C-alpha positions in Angstrom: 55.1 31.4 84.9 58.8 31.5 84.4 61.7 29.2 83.7 62.2 28.7 87.5 59.7 29.0 90.3 60.2 32.1 92.5 61.5 29.9 95.4 64.1 28.4 93.0 65.1 31.9 91.8 65.6 33.0 95.4 67.7 29.9 96.1 69.9 30.5 93.0 70.4 34.2 94.0 71.3 33.2 97.5 73.8 30.6 96.4 75.4 32.6 93.4 78.7 34.2 94.5 78.5 38.0 94.1 74.8 38.0 93.0 72.8 41.1 93.6 69.5 40.8 95.5 66.7 39.2 93.5 64.7 41.8 91.7 61.1 41.0 90.8 59.2 42.7 88.1 55.5 42.9 88.8 53.3 42.8 85.7 50.0 41.7 84.4 51.8 40.5 81.3 53.3 37.3 82.7 56.6 36.3 81.1 56.5 39.3 78.8 56.4 41.7 81.7 60.1 42.6 81.3 59.2 43.8 77.7 56.4 46.0 78.9 57.5 47.2 82.3 60.4 49.3 81.1 60.4 51.6 84.2 60.8 48.6 86.5 63.4 46.9 84.3 65.4 50.1 83.8 65.5 50.8 87.5 66.8 47.3 88.2 69.4 47.5 85.5 70.6 51.0 86.8 70.7 49.6 90.3 72.7 46.5 89.3 75.3 48.6 87.4 75.3 51.6 89.8 74.1 53.9 87.1 72.2 57.1 87.9 68.7 57.6 86.4 68.4 59.8 83.4 66.9 63.2 84.1 63.3 63.6 83.2 64.1 66.3 80.7 67.4 67.6 79.3 68.9 70.6 81.3 
């Protein structure tokens, strides 16, 4: 469950000027998924800001 149903979130994204594509975090943890699914959240944030991923290990 979330503050808005998925269909409403899609509508908000479609109508918001300059909005990025809707990104959905898939998790078994419900509303707390964004706290646990750091890989998915990080990828979405990097994509939204055009940031490259951190290397797996320092060079």
